[in-house]
C-alpha positions as CSV (number, residue, x, y, z in Angstrom):
1,M,65.4,62.1,-19.6
2,S,62.0,60.6,-18.9
3,I,62.2,57.3,-20.7
4,V,61.6,53.8,-19.3
5,I,63.9,50.9,-20.3
6,A,62.9,47.3,-19.5
7,V,65.5,44.5,-19.3
8,P,65.3,40.8,-18.4
9,S,66.8,39.9,-15.1
10,H,68.1,36.5,-16.2
11,P,71.9,36.4,-16.1
12,I,72.3,35.2,-19.7
13,F,71.4,38.8,-20.8
14,E,74.1,40.5,-18.6
15,P,76.7,40.9,-21.4
16,L,74.4,43.6,-22.8
17,L,73.6,45.2,-19.4
18,T,76.8,45.6,-17.4
19,N,76.5,49.4,-17.1
20,A,72.7,49.7,-17.4
21,E,72.1,50.9,-13.8
22,D,74.9,53.6,-14.0
23,V,73.9,54.9,-17.4
24,C,70.2,55.2,-16.5
25,K,71.1,57.0,-13.3
26,S,73.3,59.4,-15.2
27,I,70.6,60.4,-17.7
28,G,67.6,60.2,-15.4
29,A,66.0,57.2,-17.2
30,R,64.0,54.5,-15.3
31,L,65.3,50.9,-15.5
32,L,62.7,48.1,-15.1
33,R,63.9,44.6,-14.5
34,G,61.6,41.6,-15.0
35,T,61.1,38.3,-16.9
36,E,61.7,38.3,-20.6
37,Q,57.9,37.9,-21.0
38,E,57.3,41.0,-18.8
39,C,59.7,43.1,-20.8
40,S,57.9,42.5,-24.1
41,T,54.5,43.0,-22.5
42,W,55.7,46.3,-20.8
43,L,56.8,47.5,-24.2
44,A,53.5,46.6,-25.9
45,R,51.5,48.3,-23.1
46,H,53.4,51.6,-23.1
47,V,54.9,50.8,-19.6
48,A,58.3,50.9,-21.2
49,D,59.6,52.9,-24.2
50,V,62.5,50.5,-24.9
51,A,63.1,46.9,-24.0
52,L,65.5,44.1,-24.4
53,V,63.4,41.4,-26.0
54,T,63.7,37.9,-27.5
55,P,62.9,37.3,-31.1
56,F,59.6,35.8,-30.0
57,G,58.7,38.8,-27.8
58,Y,59.5,41.2,-30.7
59,A,57.6,39.2,-33.3
60,R,54.5,38.7,-31.2
61,E,54.2,42.3,-30.1
62,S,55.3,43.9,-33.4
63,L,52.3,42.2,-35.0
64,K,50.1,44.2,-32.6
65,T,51.9,47.6,-32.4
66,D,54.5,49.6,-34.2
67,L,58.0,48.6,-33.0
68,R,61.5,49.1,-34.2
69,I,64.7,47.2,-33.5
70,V,67.5,49.5,-32.3
71,P,70.5,48.1,-34.3
72,V,73.3,48.6,-31.7
73,N,73.8,45.3,-29.8
74,A,72.2,41.9,-29.7
75,L,72.8,38.6,-27.9
76,T,73.5,35.8,-30.3
77,L,74.8,32.2,-29.9
78,D,76.7,30.3,-32.5
79,A,77.4,26.6,-32.1
80,L,78.4,25.2,-28.7
81,T,78.0,27.8,-25.9
82,Y,76.7,25.9,-22.8
83,T,74.0,28.5,-22.5
84,G,71.2,25.9,-22.5
85,S,71.1,22.2,-22.7
86,I,68.8,19.3,-23.7
87,Y,69.2,16.2,-21.5
88,L,68.0,12.9,-22.8
89,H,67.1,9.9,-20.7
90,K,69.2,7.0,-22.0
91,N,66.3,4.5,-21.9
92,S,63.6,6.7,-23.3
93,F,64.3,6.9,-27.0
94,A,63.8,3.8,-29.0
95,A,64.9,3.8,-32.7
96,N,61.3,4.1,-33.8
97,A,60.2,6.6,-31.1
98,R,57.8,9.3,-32.4
99,E,56.7,10.9,-29.1
100,A,58.5,12.2,-26.1
101,R,57.6,13.8,-22.8
102,C,59.7,16.8,-22.0
103,V,60.0,19.1,-19.1
104,S,61.6,22.5,-18.4
105,P,61.8,24.7,-15.2
106,A,61.7,27.6,-17.6
107,K,59.2,26.3,-20.2
108,E,58.0,29.8,-21.4
109,D,61.5,31.2,-22.0
110,F,62.6,31.7,-25.6
111,L,65.8,29.5,-25.4
112,M,63.8,26.6,-23.9
113,M,61.1,27.0,-26.6
114,M,63.8,26.9,-29.3
115,G,65.5,23.9,-27.7
116,A,62.2,21.9,-27.8
117,A,61.5,23.0,-31.3
118,V,64.9,22.0,-32.7
119,L,64.7,18.7,-30.8
120,S,61.3,18.0,-32.4
121,E,62.4,19.1,-35.8
122,K,65.8,17.4,-35.9
123,F,64.6,14.0,-34.5
124,D,61.1,14.1,-35.9
125,L,59.5,13.8,-32.5
126,E,56.1,15.0,-31.3
127,L,56.9,16.6,-28.0
128,T,54.7,17.4,-25.0
129,V,56.6,20.0,-22.9
130,E,55.6,20.5,-19.3
131,K,56.9,22.9,-16.6
132,E,58.3,21.5,-13.3
133,Q,61.2,22.3,-11.0
134,G,63.9,19.8,-10.1
135,S,67.3,18.4,-10.9
136,V,67.8,16.5,-14.1
137,S,68.0,13.2,-12.3
138,D,64.9,13.9,-10.3
139,L,62.9,14.8,-13.4
140,F,64.1,11.7,-15.2
141,R,62.9,9.7,-12.2
142,A,59.5,11.4,-12.5
143,G,59.2,9.8,-15.9
144,Y,60.3,12.5,-18.4
145,D,62.2,11.6,-21.6
146,A,64.0,14.9,-21.9
147,V,64.8,17.9,-19.7
148,L,65.6,21.4,-21.0
149,D,67.3,23.9,-18.8
150,Y,69.9,26.7,-18.7
151,G,73.6,26.0,-18.4
152,F,75.2,22.6,-18.6
153,D,75.2,19.7,-16.1
154,S,78.3,17.7,-16.7
155,A,76.9,14.8,-14.5
156,A,74.2,14.1,-17.1
157,E,75.0,11.1,-19.3
158,I,73.5,12.4,-22.6
159,A,73.5,16.2,-23.0
160,L,72.8,18.2,-26.2
161,D,73.7,21.9,-26.4
162,I,70.8,23.9,-27.6
163,S,72.7,26.5,-29.6
164,D,74.9,23.8,-31.1
165,E,71.9,21.7,-32.2
166,W,70.4,24.9,-33.7
167,S,73.6,25.8,-35.6
168,D,74.0,22.2,-36.8
169,Y,70.5,21.9,-38.1
170,F,69.8,25.3,-39.5
171,G,73.4,26.4,-40.4
172,E,73.2,29.8,-38.7
173,L,73.5,31.5,-35.4
174,L,70.7,31.8,-32.9
175,P,69.6,35.3,-31.9
176,V,68.5,35.4,-28.3
177,A,67.9,39.1,-27.5
178,V,67.6,42.4,-29.4
179,W,66.7,46.0,-28.4
180,A,63.2,47.1,-29.5
181,C,61.5,50.5,-29.0
182,R,58.4,52.4,-29.7
183,P,59.8,54.8,-32.4
184,E,57.7,57.8,-31.5
185,E,58.7,57.7,-27.8
186,V,62.5,57.5,-27.8
187,P,65.2,60.2,-28.2
188,E,67.5,60.3,-31.2
189,T,70.3,59.3,-28.9
190,I,68.8,56.0,-27.9
191,G,71.4,54.0,-29.9
192,E,74.2,55.6,-28.0
193,I,72.4,55.1,-24.7
194,L,71.9,51.4,-25.2
195,S,75.4,50.9,-26.6
196,A,76.7,52.4,-23.3
197,F,75.0,49.7,-21.4
198,R,77.6,47.2,-22.6
199,N,81.0,47.2,-20.9
200,P,83.4,48.5,-23.6
201,D,86.3,46.6,-22.0
202,E,84.6,43.3,-22.7
203,P,85.2,41.7,-26.1
204,V,82.2,41.8,-28.5
205,T,82.6,38.0,-29.2
206,R,83.6,35.4,-26.7
207,D,84.9,32.0,-27.8
208,I,83.6,28.9,-25.9
209,E,85.8,25.8,-26.0
210,E,84.3,22.4,-25.4
211,A,85.1,20.8,-22.1
212,E,85.6,17.0,-21.7
213,H,82.3,15.2,-21.0
214,H,82.8,11.8,-19.4
215,G,86.4,11.8,-20.6
216,T,85.7,12.7,-24.3
217,T,85.6,15.9,-26.3
218,A,85.1,16.7,-30.0
219,Q,87.0,20.0,-29.4
220,R,84.1,22.1,-30.7
221,I,84.2,25.9,-30.4
222,G,81.2,28.2,-30.1
223,V,80.7,31.9,-29.9
224,V,78.7,34.2,-27.7
225,S,78.4,37.6,-29.3
226,T,76.9,41.0,-28.5
227,A,77.4,42.4,-32.0
228,W,74.7,43.7,-34.4
229,N,75.4,43.3,-38.1
230,D,73.8,42.1,-41.3
231,E,74.2,38.5,-40.3
232,V,72.3,39.0,-37.1
233,E,69.5,40.8,-38.9
234,E,69.2,37.9,-41.4
235,A,69.3,35.3,-38.7
236,L,66.6,37.2,-36.8
237,Q,64.3,37.3,-39.8
238,R,64.9,33.6,-40.4
239,T,64.1,32.8,-36.7
240,I,60.9,34.8,-37.0
241,E,59.9,32.8,-40.0
242,L,60.5,29.6,-38.1
243,L,58.4,30.9,-35.3
244,F,55.6,31.3,-37.8
245,Y,56.3,27.8,-39.3
246,W,56.1,26.3,-35.8
247,Q,52.8,28.3,-35.1
248,F,54.2,30.3,-32.2
249,I,53.0,33.5,-34.0
250,P,50.1,34.0,-36.5
251,S,52.1,35.7,-39.2
252,V,55.6,36.7,-40.1
253,A,56.8,40.0,-38.5
254,A,59.2,42.2,-40.4
255,T,62.5,43.1,-38.8
256,K,62.0,46.9,-39.0
257,L,65.0,49.0,-37.8
258,W,65.1,52.3,-35.9
259,M,65.9,55.2,-38.2
260,R,65.8,53.0,-41.3
261,D,62.5,51.4,-41.9
262,V,59.5,53.8,-42.1
263,V,57.0,51.3,-43.5
264,E,56.9,47.6,-43.4
265,R,58.7,45.6,-46.0
266,L,56.5,43.9,-48.5
């Protein structure tokens, strides 16, 4: 089967890709691995026929070309998941602060973009986000007020969980990745193929329990999910609307689904 499927190489996407190599070999498909930005670009430029993309990648490219979401699996975060964190310098935020200097080693990645956006929205801050490598402590010593990065550094004094802040502020889950395709270039079995990428022995949802941080815990629980359902579709559309509100995209893209939506919604 001569189709090309592009997937991001970052480990946060692995729950959707456990069997990707084996499945592609068995059907004769080509698997491309790259950054999340490369995956959406490859899809837009006809290098790939299907790609695992972020909501930003889908929204940006679907405004330029005809794409469909394949409604089989998605990566979503609900409440505390330790997938990404916002670290705040304890001496940087005065009560009347209106500006903050932020940094992220992965500034262009969707989760970091959303972390910065929700920090700005929730705390009414005007953020300048720069890209630089280094540990949290090193970046604080370099003069930054906030650091955004993947995972969770328990040594940091003040740490906010990106997905938890999102759920607290917007009251819904955060979609991180969905499957998108060029509808004229994929087989009718594409849903079954992409479903087979996920390990069927792994649970669709995984509960995350809060660990103690400097001796305290609020006993919060979050969920990392690979399910696709109506709630995910609604959260995706809401996220795309926020991307427009924050001026990441020039207009609101519709969440058009493979084998369902023939024309754009009005």
